[in-house]
VEXTORNU-287876 format. One record per residue (C-alpha): x, y, z; residue number from 1. Coordinates in Angstrom, 3 decimals, decimal comma. Layout:
{{X Y Z} NUM}
...
***
This chain:
{{91,075 104,713 72,418} 1}
{{89,690 106,035 69,187} 2}
{{87,094 108,445 69,450} 3}
{{84,392 106,405 68,138} 4}
{{85,737 103,424 70,555} 5}
{{85,300 105,869 73,464} 6}
{{81,302 106,372 72,208} 7}
{{81,166 103,083 72,665} 8}
{{82,510 102,455 75,741} 9}
{{80,036 104,757 77,085} 10}
{{77,211 102,788 75,783} 11}
{{79,055 99,562 77,325} 12}
{{79,151 101,222 80,721} 13}
{{75,559 102,840 80,095} 14}
{{73,595 100,323 78,082} 15}
{{70,103 100,283 76,662} 16}
{{70,222 97,008 76,305} 17}
{{72,718 94,164 76,823} 18}
{{72,797 90,791 74,329} 19}
{{74,195 88,029 77,139} 20}
{{75,743 84,966 74,658} 21}
{{76,586 81,645 75,450} 22}
{{75,070 79,114 78,248} 23}
{{75,296 78,792 81,944} 24}
{{77,746 81,647 82,347} 25}
{{75,251 83,585 80,646} 26}
{{72,679 82,779 83,184} 27}
{{74,474 84,051 85,905} 28}
{{75,717 87,134 84,371} 29}
{{71,896 88,064 83,493} 30}
{{71,019 87,339 86,975} 31}
{{73,636 89,437 88,398} 32}
{{72,647 92,037 85,906} 33}
{{69,701 91,409 87,592} 34}
{{70,441 91,909 90,691} 35}
{{72,735 95,069 90,258} 36}
{{68,953 96,647 89,092} 37}
{{69,491 97,100 85,138} 38}
{{66,526 98,138 84,183} 39}
{{66,951 97,823 80,210} 40}
{{66,438 95,501 77,735} 41}
{{67,999 91,536 77,852} 42}
{{68,707 89,809 74,493} 43}
{{69,835 86,073 75,456} 44}
{{71,510 84,488 72,514} 45}
{{71,719 80,803 72,129} 46}
{{70,918 78,497 68,922} 47}
{{70,217 75,540 71,584} 48}
{{67,958 76,924 74,026} 49}
{{64,739 78,646 74,258} 50}
{{65,105 80,529 76,698} 51}
{{68,074 81,436 79,381} 52}
{{66,914 82,458 83,005} 53}
{{62,953 82,857 82,067} 54}
{{63,727 85,035 79,118} 55}
{{63,332 83,451 75,399} 56}
{{66,534 83,403 73,273} 57}
{{67,303 84,249 69,943} 58}
{{68,990 81,696 68,081} 59}
{{71,964 83,862 66,595} 60}
{{73,320 87,349 66,959} 61}
{{71,677 88,169 63,333} 62}
{{68,347 87,957 64,816} 63}
{{68,791 90,737 67,464} 64}
{{66,266 93,788 67,051} 65}
{{69,204 96,271 66,801} 66}
{{72,787 96,111 67,565} 67}
{{73,098 95,856 71,054} 68}
{{74,816 98,434 73,155} 69}
{{76,828 95,820 75,149} 70}
{{77,354 92,158 75,058} 71}
{{78,583 89,826 77,717} 72}
{{80,287 86,998 75,259} 73}
{{80,886 83,477 77,171} 74}
{{81,247 80,986 74,314} 75}
{{84,575 79,380 73,017} 76}
{{87,580 81,317 71,364} 77}
{{86,427 79,851 67,615} 78}
{{82,584 81,229 68,503} 79}
{{83,911 84,140 70,097} 80}
{{85,645 85,275 67,071} 81}
{{82,781 84,326 65,025} 82}
{{80,738 86,416 66,856} 83}
{{82,910 89,237 67,772} 84}
{{83,269 90,118 63,764} 85}
{{79,296 89,701 63,369} 86}
{{78,952 92,517 66,345} 87}
{{81,341 94,943 64,723} 88}
{{79,897 94,818 61,466} 89}
{{76,658 95,438 62,680} 90}
{{77,161 98,546 65,090} 91}
{{77,555 97,139 68,451} 92}
{{78,748 99,521 71,547} 93}
{{81,588 97,081 73,197} 94}
{{82,067 93,063 74,708} 95}
{{82,861 91,756 77,681} 96}
{{84,733 88,914 76,608} 97}
{{84,532 86,411 79,056} 98}
{{85,921 83,828 77,272} 99}
{{89,610 82,384 77,946} 100}
{{91,871 80,166 76,081} 101}
{{93,440 83,678 74,552} 102}
{{97,335 84,714 74,822} 103}
{{97,186 83,595 78,326} 104}
{{97,060 80,195 76,826} 105}
{{99,804 79,778 74,754} 106}
{{100,882 80,257 71,070} 107}
{{97,790 79,235 69,560} 108}
{{95,987 81,410 71,954} 109}
{{97,692 84,202 71,281} 110}
{{97,247 83,640 67,388} 111}
{{93,309 83,641 68,187} 112}
{{93,958 87,106 70,090} 113}
{{95,950 88,656 67,274} 114}
{{92,751 88,032 65,057} 115}
{{90,240 89,227 67,851} 116}
{{92,147 92,872 68,016} 117}
{{91,377 92,732 63,856} 118}
{{88,010 91,841 64,243} 119}
{{86,817 94,041 67,046} 120}
{{86,828 97,213 64,319} 121}
{{85,679 100,105 66,401} 122}
{{83,811 98,424 69,612} 123}
{{84,803 98,816 72,962} 124}
{{86,188 95,326 74,227} 125}
{{86,785 94,446 77,821} 126}
{{89,178 91,279 78,198} 127}
{{89,325 88,289 76,765} 128}
{{90,048 86,309 80,122} 129}
{{88,130 88,876 82,321} 130}
{{85,321 88,786 84,670} 131}
{{83,700 92,131 82,999} 132}
{{82,244 95,537 84,239} 133}
{{80,098 96,473 87,249} 134}
{{78,801 100,034 86,873} 135}
{{77,649 101,131 90,244} 136}
{{76,132 104,516 89,489} 137}
{{73,795 103,237 86,694} 138}
{{73,423 100,098 87,845} 139}
{{74,673 97,933 85,394} 140}
{{76,363 94,783 85,312} 141}
{{77,929 92,203 82,905} 142}
{{79,562 90,097 85,496} 143}
{{79,706 86,192 86,083} 144}
{{79,704 85,626 89,471} 145}
{{77,606 86,736 92,656} 146}
{{78,934 90,676 93,247} 147}
{{78,282 93,149 95,752} 148}
{{79,041 96,655 96,681} 149}
{{77,470 99,948 96,833} 150}
{{77,272 102,973 95,729} 151}
{{76,162 106,642 97,670} 152}
{{76,481 107,997 94,121} 153}
{{80,469 108,928 94,396} 154}
{{83,272 106,472 95,245} 155}
{{86,123 104,650 93,568} 156}
{{86,660 103,100 90,117} 157}
{{88,632 99,820 90,386} 158}
{{90,921 98,268 88,025} 159}
{{91,991 94,930 88,336} 160}
{{94,454 92,677 86,366} 161}
{{92,869 89,701 88,630} 162}
{{89,151 88,698 88,389} 163}
{{89,200 86,923 91,428} 164}
{{90,318 90,055 93,512} 165}
{{87,776 92,191 91,652} 166}
{{85,486 89,857 92,953} 167}
{{86,931 89,798 96,607} 168}
{{86,697 93,474 96,556} 169}
{{82,497 93,765 95,870} 170}
{{82,474 91,234 98,617} 171}
{{84,729 93,107 101,522} 172}
{{83,104 94,458 104,497} 173}
{{84,891 97,813 104,532} 174}
{{82,292 99,854 102,989} 175}
{{83,985 101,204 100,064} 176}
{{81,612 103,564 98,129} 177}
{{82,475 102,276 94,978} 178}
{{81,289 103,976 91,436} 179}
{{82,874 100,927 88,854} 180}
{{84,291 97,799 88,897} 181}
{{86,251 96,739 85,934} 182}
{{88,366 93,319 85,695} 183}
{{90,824 93,891 82,722} 184}
{{91,680 90,351 82,063} 185}
{{93,988 90,480 78,823} 186}
{{93,654 93,832 78,024} 187}
{{93,793 93,211 74,238} 188}
{{91,795 95,912 73,296} 189}
{{91,864 98,180 76,109} 190}
{{94,101 98,430 79,151} 191}
{{94,202 99,979 82,310} 192}
{{95,322 103,471 80,859} 193}
{{92,368 103,687 78,519} 194}
{{90,266 102,643 81,831} 195}
{{91,901 105,784 84,020} 196}
{{91,322 108,098 81,528} 197}
{{88,022 107,957 80,906} 198}
{{87,061 107,229 84,064} 199}
{{88,949 110,041 85,834} 200}
{{86,651 112,521 83,840} 201}
{{83,687 111,700 86,122} 202}
{{83,104 113,630 88,698} 203}
{{81,542 111,008 90,422} 204}
{{84,892 109,158 90,588} 205}
{{86,903 110,882 93,488} 206}
{{89,436 107,932 93,603} 207}
{{90,909 105,355 91,046} 208}
{{92,503 101,852 92,379} 209}
{{94,505 100,120 90,024} 210}
{{95,667 96,382 91,064} 211}
{{98,478 95,513 88,855} 212}
{{100,747 92,893 87,891} 213}
{{102,353 94,680 85,158} 214}
{{102,160 97,254 82,240} 215}
{{102,979 96,812 78,911} 216}
{{103,205 100,931 77,564} 217}
{{104,721 102,952 80,492} 218}
{{104,207 106,636 78,405} 219}
{{100,509 105,892 78,173} 220}
{{100,300 105,151 81,881} 221}
{{101,810 108,466 82,413} 222}
{{99,888 110,373 80,026} 223}
{{96,798 108,666 82,026} 224}
{{98,112 108,714 85,238} 225}
{{98,494 112,821 84,648} 226}
{{95,220 113,603 82,947} 227}
{{93,887 112,334 86,557} 228}
{{96,485 114,172 88,336} 229}
{{94,938 117,403 86,487} 230}
{{91,160 116,013 87,424} 231}
{{92,323 115,950 90,530} 232}
{{91,120 112,529 90,713} 233}
{{94,221 110,254 93,118} 234}
{{95,193 106,772 91,687} 235}
{{96,005 104,256 94,629} 236}
{{98,038 101,333 93,023} 237}
{{98,630 97,885 94,105} 238}
{{101,628 96,538 92,437} 239}
{{101,863 92,859 92,717} 240}
{{103,476 89,770 91,017} 241}
{{107,639 89,742 89,947} 242}
{{108,583 90,584 86,601} 243}
{{111,221 90,065 83,969} 244}
{{110,994 94,066 83,192} 245}
{{114,826 95,498 83,267} 246}
{{118,261 96,074 82,167} 247}
{{119,946 93,191 79,892} 248}
{{122,904 94,051 82,363} 249}
{{123,754 92,456 85,578} 250}
{{127,096 93,513 86,515} 251}
{{126,806 96,755 88,096} 252}
{{125,830 97,578 91,543} 253}
{{122,923 99,834 90,595} 254}
{{121,155 97,024 88,185} 255}
{{120,642 95,364 91,242} 256}
{{119,711 98,210 93,535} 257}
{{116,654 99,163 90,563} 258}
{{115,024 95,956 89,677} 259}
{{112,013 96,011 88,500} 260}
{{109,752 96,503 91,837} 261}
{{111,763 99,887 91,699} 262}
{{111,533 101,444 88,667} 263}
{{107,533 100,798 89,051} 264}
{{108,004 102,564 92,707} 265}
{{109,967 105,272 90,700} 266}
{{107,159 105,862 88,362} 267}
{{104,635 106,322 91,100} 268}
{{106,463 108,554 92,646} 269}
{{106,608 110,369 89,766} 270}
{{103,316 110,670 89,076} 271}
{{101,973 111,178 92,458} 272}
{{100,443 107,397 92,314} 273}
{{99,960 106,349 95,915} 274}
{{101,745 102,750 96,323} 275}
{{100,224 100,418 98,715} 276}
{{101,201 96,926 99,808} 277}
{{98,287 94,951 100,951} 278}
{{94,568 94,825 99,786} 279}
{{93,551 96,382 103,012} 280}
{{95,527 99,038 102,579} 281}
{{94,231 99,242 99,177} 282}
{{90,605 99,468 100,379} 283}
{{91,194 101,846 103,230} 284}
{{93,214 104,376 101,620} 285}
{{90,697 104,312 98,673} 286}
{{87,788 104,698 101,216} 287}
{{89,432 107,797 103,169} 288}
{{90,032 109,641 99,742} 289}
{{86,445 108,691 98,439} 290}
{{84,963 109,956 101,662} 291}
{{86,877 112,787 103,081} 292}
{{89,335 113,939 100,501} 293}
{{93,176 114,537 100,778} 294}
{{93,954 116,908 103,786} 295}
{{96,156 119,744 103,416} 296}
{{99,107 118,441 105,410} 297}
{{100,417 115,957 108,015} 298}
{{98,907 117,679 111,065} 299}
{{96,175 115,359 112,843} 300}
{{94,149 116,022 115,818} 301}
{{93,749 112,760 117,676} 302}
{{91,065 111,577 120,388} 303}
{{90,691 108,416 122,002} 304}
{{89,236 107,340 125,314} 305}
{{91,890 105,390 126,289} 306}
{{95,504 105,939 127,188} 307}
{{96,794 103,026 125,474} 308}
{{94,989 104,049 121,866} 309}
{{96,494 107,346 122,109} 310}
{{100,085 105,704 122,366} 311}
{{99,702 103,221 119,483} 312}
{{98,737 106,299 117,775} 313}
{{101,735 108,460 118,263} 314}
{{104,150 105,331 118,061} 315}
{{102,829 104,472 114,593} 316}
{{102,650 108,009 113,317} 317}
{{105,862 108,642 114,153} 318}
{{107,148 106,389 111,874} 319}
{{105,554 107,295 108,809} 320}
{{105,702 111,620 108,982} 321}
{{102,210 112,527 110,364} 322}
{{102,418 115,137 113,230} 323}
{{100,089 115,313 116,366} 324}
{{101,117 118,779 117,444} 325}
{{101,024 119,621 121,059} 326}
{{98,373 122,015 122,427} 327}
{{99,670 125,654 122,751} 328}
{{99,260 127,761 126,171} 329}
{{95,515 128,707 125,293} 330}
{{94,416 125,726 123,740} 331}
{{95,663 123,672 127,008} 332}
{{93,967 126,323 129,333} 333}
{{90,536 125,881 127,291} 334}
{{90,932 121,999 126,885} 335}
{{91,783 121,884 131,110} 336}
{{88,474 123,641 131,492} 337}
{{86,165 121,353 129,457} 338}
{{88,147 117,743 130,650} 339}
{{87,739 115,888 133,880} 340}
{{90,667 116,365 136,566} 341}
{{92,301 112,765 135,581} 342}
{{92,478 113,560 132,081} 343}
{{95,853 115,484 130,811} 344}
{{95,730 117,450 127,698} 345}
{{98,333 116,184 125,128} 346}
{{97,619 115,377 121,346} 347}
{{96,626 112,796 120,647} 348}
{{94,224 113,352 123,671} 349}
{{93,163 110,400 126,113} 350}
{{89,420 112,331 126,965} 351}
{{88,728 109,821 129,243} 352}
{{85,549 107,804 130,314} 353}
{{83,848 110,109 132,971} 354}
{{82,704 112,661 129,850} 355}
{{82,630 109,538 127,494} 356}
{{78,999 109,656 125,348} 357}
{{77,874 112,831 126,643} 358}
{{77,809 114,588 123,095} 359}
{{76,680 118,038 125,217} 360}
{{80,532 117,443 127,324} 361}
{{82,768 115,739 124,377} 362}
{{81,959 118,088 121,241} 363}
{{82,875 121,396 122,928} 364}
{{86,481 119,417 123,722} 365}
{{86,616 117,805 120,403} 366}
{{85,631 121,519 119,029} 367}
{{88,376 123,234 120,992} 368}
{{91,099 120,684 120,087} 369}
{{90,682 120,705 116,263} 370}
{{89,675 124,451 115,780} 371}
{{92,806 125,735 118,266} 372}
{{95,795 123,414 116,632} 373}
{{95,855 124,632 112,787} 374}
{{95,455 120,475 112,088} 375}
{{94,821 119,599 108,817} 376}
{{92,799 116,211 109,334} 377}
{{90,756 114,974 112,616} 378}
{{91,186 111,155 114,029} 379}
{{89,107 109,575 116,464} 380}
{{89,656 106,065 117,658} 381}
{{86,888 104,080 118,263} 382}
{{86,063 100,209 118,378} 383}
{{82,219 99,318 118,477} 384}
{{80,575 96,267 120,563} 385}
{{79,939 93,224 119,094} 386}
{{76,036 92,076 118,659} 387}
{{74,219 91,089 121,738} 388}
{{76,678 92,997 123,854} 389}
{{75,975 96,757 122,023} 390}
{{73,412 98,101 125,325} 391}
{{76,494 101,310 125,315} 392}
{{76,402 101,651 121,568} 393}
{{74,598 104,643 121,652} 394}
{{77,380 106,566 123,553} 395}
{{79,957 105,778 120,945} 396}
{{77,061 107,044 118,564} 397}
{{76,666 110,371 120,209} 398}
{{80,758 110,467 120,304} 399}
{{80,770 109,817 116,549} 400}
{{77,985 112,765 115,853} 401}
{{79,609 114,868 118,353} 402}
{{83,138 114,236 116,290} 403}
{{81,521 114,742 112,729} 404}
{{79,968 118,121 113,868} 405}
{{83,205 119,527 115,377} 406}
{{85,300 118,570 112,385} 407}
{{82,881 120,039 109,705} 408}
{{82,842 122,927 111,682} 409}
{{86,222 123,681 111,287} 410}
{{86,530 122,113 107,981} 411}
{{88,976 119,259 108,363} 412}
{{88,636 115,432 107,135} 413}
{{87,632 113,554 109,640} 414}
{{88,374 109,721 109,994} 415}
{{86,832 107,043 112,931} 416}
{{89,021 103,822 113,273} 417}
{{88,581 100,691 114,741} 418}
{{91,958 99,401 116,264} 419}
{{91,017 95,874 115,197} 420}
{{89,323 95,671 111,528} 421}
{{86,436 93,863 112,551} 422}
{{85,359 96,211 115,560} 423}
{{83,002 98,591 113,463} 424}
{{79,623 96,955 112,234} 425}
{{78,085 97,752 108,887} 426}
{{75,922 100,053 110,430} 427}
{{77,924 102,057 112,267} 428}
{{80,117 102,225 108,561} 429}
{{77,407 103,651 106,946} 430}
{{75,984 105,992 109,654} 431}
{{79,589 107,319 109,782} 432}
{{79,379 108,002 105,823} 433}
{{76,432 109,472 106,247} 434}
{{77,359 111,929 108,619} 435}
{{80,867 112,933 106,716} 436}
{{83,224 110,692 108,669} 437}
{{85,574 108,058 106,968} 438}
{{84,707 104,952 108,793} 439}
{{88,030 103,517 109,263} 440}
{{89,265 99,721 110,054} 441}
{{92,997 99,318 111,510} 442}
{{95,366 101,955 113,408} 443}
{{97,995 101,741 110,917} 444}
{{96,041 101,383 107,502} 445}
{{94,045 104,403 108,877} 446}
{{97,401 106,582 109,700} 447}
{{98,858 105,351 106,212} 448}
{{96,064 106,400 104,193} 449}
{{95,926 109,878 106,223} 450}
{{99,573 110,189 105,384} 451}
{{99,424 109,176 101,867} 452}
{{96,293 111,234 100,769} 453}
{{98,296 113,829 102,583} 454}
{{101,297 113,193 100,646} 455}
{{99,246 113,014 97,400} 456}
{{98,161 116,277 97,656} 457}
{{101,321 117,935 98,256} 458}
{{103,597 115,816 95,376} 459}
{{100,499 117,001 93,247} 460}
{{100,646 120,169 93,414} 461}
{{104,166 120,012 93,247} 462}
{{103,947 117,885 89,916} 463}
{{101,345 120,469 88,101} 464}
{{103,457 123,375 88,706} 465}
{{106,977 122,104 88,117} 466}
{{106,024 119,579 84,642} 467}
{{108,634 117,519 83,296} 468}
{{109,066 116,187 79,455} 469}
{{107,660 112,852 79,154} 470}
{{109,155 109,221 79,439} 471}
{{110,927 108,122 76,455} 472}
{{111,847 104,656 76,392} 473}
{{112,826 102,782 73,569} 474}
{{114,647 99,810 72,027} 475}
{{117,603 98,798 73,375} 476}
{{120,580 96,412 71,444} 477}
{{120,954 93,237 73,121} 478}
{{124,956 93,533 72,029} 479}
{{126,646 95,935 74,311} 480}
{{130,068 97,511 74,697} 481}
{{132,059 98,086 78,047} 482}
{{133,708 101,277 77,592} 483}
{{137,262 101,464 79,099} 484}
{{137,553 103,472 82,275} 485}
{{139,858 106,255 81,003} 486}
{{137,495 106,938 78,085} 487}
{{134,594 107,077 80,362} 488}
{{136,204 109,584 82,515} 489}
{{136,808 111,578 79,949} 490}
{{133,047 111,484 78,952} 491}
{{132,029 112,553 82,836} 492}
{{134,514 115,566 82,158} 493}
{{132,625 116,506 78,707} 494}
{{129,388 116,380 81,237} 495}
{{131,163 118,644 83,536} 496}
{{131,411 116,220 86,492} 497}
{{134,717 116,312 87,788} 498}
{{137,664 113,193 87,754} 499}
{{140,627 112,942 89,212} 500}
{{143,814 113,617 87,219} 501}
{{145,057 110,678 85,581} 502}
{{146,953 109,314 82,680} 503}
{{147,095 105,731 80,660} 504}
{{150,042 103,907 80,065} 505}
{{152,023 100,648 79,915} 506}
{{153,537 99,052 82,993} 507}
{{156,854 100,773 82,098} 508}
{{156,239 103,735 82,146} 509}
{{153,398 104,006 85,056} 510}
{{156,508 105,066 87,932} 511}
{{157,394 108,366 85,793} 512}
{{153,639 109,200 85,304} 513}
{{153,243 108,835 88,978} 514}
{{155,834 111,155 89,591} 515}
{{154,556 113,725 87,443} 516}
{{151,277 113,615 88,463} 517}
{{151,889 113,712 92,193} 518}
{{152,322 111,149 95,063} 519}
{{149,991 109,504 96,696} 520}
{{148,448 107,923 93,578} 521}
{{146,533 105,113 92,765} 522}
{{147,138 102,324 89,835} 523}
{{144,403 100,747 88,048} 524}
{{144,954 97,768 85,126} 525}
{{142,573 98,142 82,076} 526}
{{140,957 95,483 80,010} 527}
{{137,710 94,763 78,828} 528}
{{137,523 91,633 81,180} 529}
{{138,025 93,722 84,262} 530}
{{134,436 95,551 85,077} 531}
{{135,239 94,920 88,817} 532}
{{138,798 95,729 89,864} 533}
{{138,931 95,383 93,049} 534}
{{137,169 91,946 93,013} 535}
{{140,034 91,036 90,331} 536}
{{143,035 92,542 92,274} 537}
{{143,103 95,325 89,746} 538}
{{143,664 98,001 91,918} 539}
{{146,408 99,441 94,339} 540}
{{145,820 102,854 96,445} 541}
{{147,784 105,347 98,187} 542}
{{151,059 104,242 96,308} 543}
{{153,550 106,805 97,993} 544}
{{157,064 106,546 95,910} 545}
{{157,919 104,967 92,794} 546}
{{159,441 101,554 94,697} 547}
{{155,581 101,470 95,918} 548}
{{154,394 101,900 92,306} 549}
{{157,143 98,840 91,070} 550}
{{155,630 96,284 94,036} 551}
{{151,996 97,422 93,127} 552}
{{152,367 96,472 89,361} 553}
{{153,772 93,211 90,129} 554}
{{151,570 92,101 92,704} 555}
{{148,360 93,233 90,347} 556}
{{149,520 90,937 87,591} 557}
{{150,110 88,333 90,091} 558}
{{146,690 88,721 91,105} 559}
{{144,573 89,288 88,068} 560}
{{146,622 86,136 86,455} 561}
{{145,201 84,005 89,339} 562}
{{141,791 85,809 88,811} 563}
{{141,435 85,091 85,278} 564}
{{144,558 84,823 82,797} 565}
{{142,854 86,152 80,019} 566}
{{142,228 89,243 82,045} 567}
{{145,950 90,749 82,162} 568}
{{146,644 93,866 79,992} 569}
{{149,760 96,053 80,206} 570}
{{147,824 99,005 80,079} 571}
{{146,861 101,105 83,572} 572}
{{145,508 103,996 84,356} 573}
{{147,430 106,223 86,731} 574}
{{145,695 108,675 88,799} 575}
{{146,095 110,850 91,859} 576}
{{144,846 109,797 95,115} 577}
{{141,655 111,650 96,042} 578}
{{141,090 113,480 99,416} 579}
{{139,068 111,503 101,963} 580}
{{135,448 112,610 101,292} 581}
{{132,649 113,594 103,285} 582}
{{130,511 110,987 101,729} 583}
{{130,666 108,492 99,428} 584}
{{127,572 107,736 96,810} 585}
{{126,770 105,634 94,092} 586}
{{124,844 106,714 90,990} 587}
{{124,076 104,740 88,616} 588}
{{121,816 105,738 84,803} 589}
{{120,488 103,069 82,981} 590}
{{118,222 102,635 79,993} 591}
{{115,125 100,405 81,017} 592}
{{113,381 99,250 77,767} 593}
{{110,111 99,942 79,059} 594}
{{110,522 102,918 81,272} 595}
{{113,165 104,448 79,739} 596}
{{116,404 106,102 81,655} 597}
{{116,693 105,551 85,403} 598}
{{118,952 106,855 87,865} 599}
{{119,632 105,516 91,033} 600}
{{121,398 107,612 93,919} 601}
{{122,397 105,287 97,041} 602}
{{125,127 105,169 99,656} 603}
{{128,165 104,770 98,130} 604}
{{131,096 102,156 99,000} 605}
{{130,788 99,197 101,361} 606}
{{127,678 100,724 101,942} 607}
{{126,368 99,550 98,892} 608}
{{125,927 96,052 99,683} 609}
{{125,592 96,344 103,198} 610}
{{122,364 98,479 103,749} 611}
{{120,992 98,564 100,217} 612}
{{120,596 102,347 100,942} 613}
{{119,407 103,708 97,535} 614}
{{116,167 105,290 95,669} 615}
{{115,495 105,245 92,134} 616}
{{114,297 108,450 89,494} 617}
{{112,772 108,363 85,962} 618}
{{114,280 110,449 83,808} 619}
{{114,131 113,349 82,753} 620}
{{113,517 114,681 85,990} 621}
{{113,965 117,899 87,543} 622}
{{116,668 118,982 89,788} 623}
{{114,803 119,453 93,206} 624}
{{113,696 116,005 92,465} 625}
{{117,522 114,695 92,721} 626}
{{117,615 116,627 95,602} 627}
{{115,160 115,478 97,330} 628}
{{116,188 111,932 96,823} 629}
{{119,752 112,889 97,770} 630}
{{117,812 113,843 101,160} 631}
{{116,060 110,925 101,299} 632}
{{119,207 108,724 101,709} 633}
{{120,149 107,349 104,946} 634}
{{123,638 108,584 104,098} 635}
{{122,223 111,834 103,864} 636}
{{123,069 112,494 107,405} 637}
{{126,746 111,980 106,720} 638}
{{126,212 114,908 104,658} 639}
{{124,565 117,285 106,873} 640}
{{127,258 117,858 109,571} 641}
{{127,298 114,216 111,173} 642}
{{129,827 114,630 114,119} 643}
{{131,547 117,437 113,096} 644}
{{131,828 116,369 109,570} 645}
{{131,499 119,564 107,016} 646}
{{127,874 120,365 105,525} 647}
{{127,407 119,207 101,998} 648}
{{125,617 121,658 99,540} 649}
{{123,025 119,612 98,687} 650}
{{121,452 122,193 95,701} 651}
{{125,574 121,927 93,964} 652}
{{125,565 118,286 94,502} 653}
{{121,830 118,064 92,686} 654}
{{123,004 120,184 90,279} 655}
{{126,317 118,324 88,896} 656}
{{123,699 114,676 89,297} 657}
{{120,944 117,161 86,892} 658}
{{123,687 117,776 84,642} 659}
{{125,060 114,317 84,110} 660}
{{122,025 112,945 83,592} 661}
{{120,768 115,744 81,254} 662}
{{124,377 114,561 79,535} 663}
{{123,455 110,946 79,368} 664}
{{119,869 111,883 77,468} 665}
{{121,391 113,897 74,982} 666}
{{124,730 112,539 74,020} 667}
{{125,414 111,030 70,881} 668}
{{127,179 108,375 72,265} 669}
{{124,238 105,801 73,114} 670}
{{124,955 104,982 77,077} 671}
{{123,232 102,230 77,902} 672}
{{124,123 101,888 81,577} 673}
{{126,398 104,234 83,408} 674}
{{127,544 103,818 86,972} 675}
{{130,080 105,814 89,163} 676}
{{130,924 104,059 92,294} 677}
{{132,205 105,769 94,332} 678}
{{131,203 109,712 93,934} 679}
{{133,287 111,501 96,347} 680}
{{131,284 113,917 97,968} 681}
{{132,523 117,149 99,141} 682}
{{131,287 119,951 100,383} 683}
{{130,448 122,069 97,057} 684}
{{131,654 119,652 94,606} 685}
{{131,813 115,812 93,598} 686}
{{134,631 113,613 92,245} 687}
{{133,578 110,636 90,532} 688}
{{136,656 107,670 91,577} 689}
{{135,123 105,333 89,664} 690}
{{133,257 104,710 86,387} 691}
{{131,867 101,711 84,607} 692}
{{129,931 102,514 81,112} 693}
{{128,404 100,253 79,173} 694}
{{127,218 101,515 75,041} 695}
{{125,739 100,183 72,269} 696}
{{127,848 97,801 70,138} 697}
{{129,033 99,620 66,917} 698}
{{129,307 103,326 68,402} 699}
***
């Protein structure tokens, strides 16, 4: 976004006057601006009508009193292009281009969109093919459908790539405070990244929610997300849809383990973007962050007036890493004095019905449990009665207010959660927000939101304290060459990674070389069509003498001939047989045209396909990120002294892999894909047993 576009974006978001260009759709947009409370000037433009929505029309853009700050444009493509060119020439601020028929409609539309980009000049433009923008702070709407939503002067800015989803959010019954709603459409001129960069500067924007179908400029998104991080503005992302993004290669295991979804998740992890998988989780997480902020840790004080509710909280919390710490002896004694005899001191705490609704009795319980246990947040479970059955509602409210006061006195974020999302009415939600409490709907969504917010705070601090170099994707040649394994292992040795002692020979010399290396040995047939040697029968393990070598060569030739007669060669790699490891890993580094280099780590050997235990990091990254990725694997338990196995030095292992990543990033050999499967892991070293490397052709 240029400085001039930035100025014009501000005009578009907070206009003094709006031109509505079109017919029926423009009439609706005028109504929505009125609904929002826009107090500026309305300038309808239509050459065939005397008025729109009761306001006299201008026949042409040329007839407007001055260049409009904002324009809602709803005319066919050809007229839209002409109008945009005129608006640019006269110095208009910005345009919401509701008009469709651009790149989403095919080749002709794509050409029209290119002409739009040229015509727009320094104007800010949202769309085309979008719903537009609502600014809840300044009561401005350029929007083509009925909309809802409110703002108490702060809240979430939402940016979506789906018009209907943005409209649905404004209608939601969840009391999410809003500052802005932007439907991005085709993003011909301004994209998600531009909106993030601007909105995170606004102190009223406490969190940014993005609905992503796909990103086109990953480095630009990275810069915007880091800017938001420095501004202490969390980003919550709902990534939907499948994507064709990914390496042109499908031959490796890691290619299947780190597809588009994994690369997006790696991007979000790298930038402390909170990733969610459902619309309800999207809204609840944003609501928690906007109303009460991110807690300093994962320790929670939980309260219910039901033993069943306490169990529900504890069960899900355990699966997502939230901690309900037990009360210490002093706290337990204090709570015992405050609670009825039938109550059992615990966390989550069922404070029982004998004191329910009596704030003079419940507030000391809440305050003691929160203040005495070094917790980072507090949560009360309450399902409110339905209208017509709510004669006891004041009791719920008494406890809610007591809980709010107790949490405020300890300075921890507080939330009240309805077990069932619909069991919290609008009046209650408003009351809770007024009292500084997040009105949350759904147990799992609430606990997930608290956990995600706590993790965001910790991850954000780590990223800002230990910044890494920016992502650097580049164009990848479609022509790639498979490097033979011997050369690949030589390359790994140059990178400082240990490989088995070995030598490439003809079949006639294999036995002699095997004896020289020392039995037992491994023999592999080498060839450009033998990427997966095991499947072709091109591997023989544990050969203990010369006779075994001869028999293995004969059997291997026959197996490969059956597999593919054109794959048979007389080149064999003879290697020392590695001793059994503590664990096996799969390590892959591949270059993606959008994301750049990505490292995938997983449990190796047969576990690759059996359990798909893998995680992906974008490069460059720090050694500690690699260590954390290793520790996150299910297979990591094998390396932590499982059933008497030796304990692996995770720091040493991470150091080896960090050196490998750095080598690939700086190597004169343009590596497109590298896979080690398996990497044998020992107590303080690692050994690359098998390697698969693709390089760009001509190198």
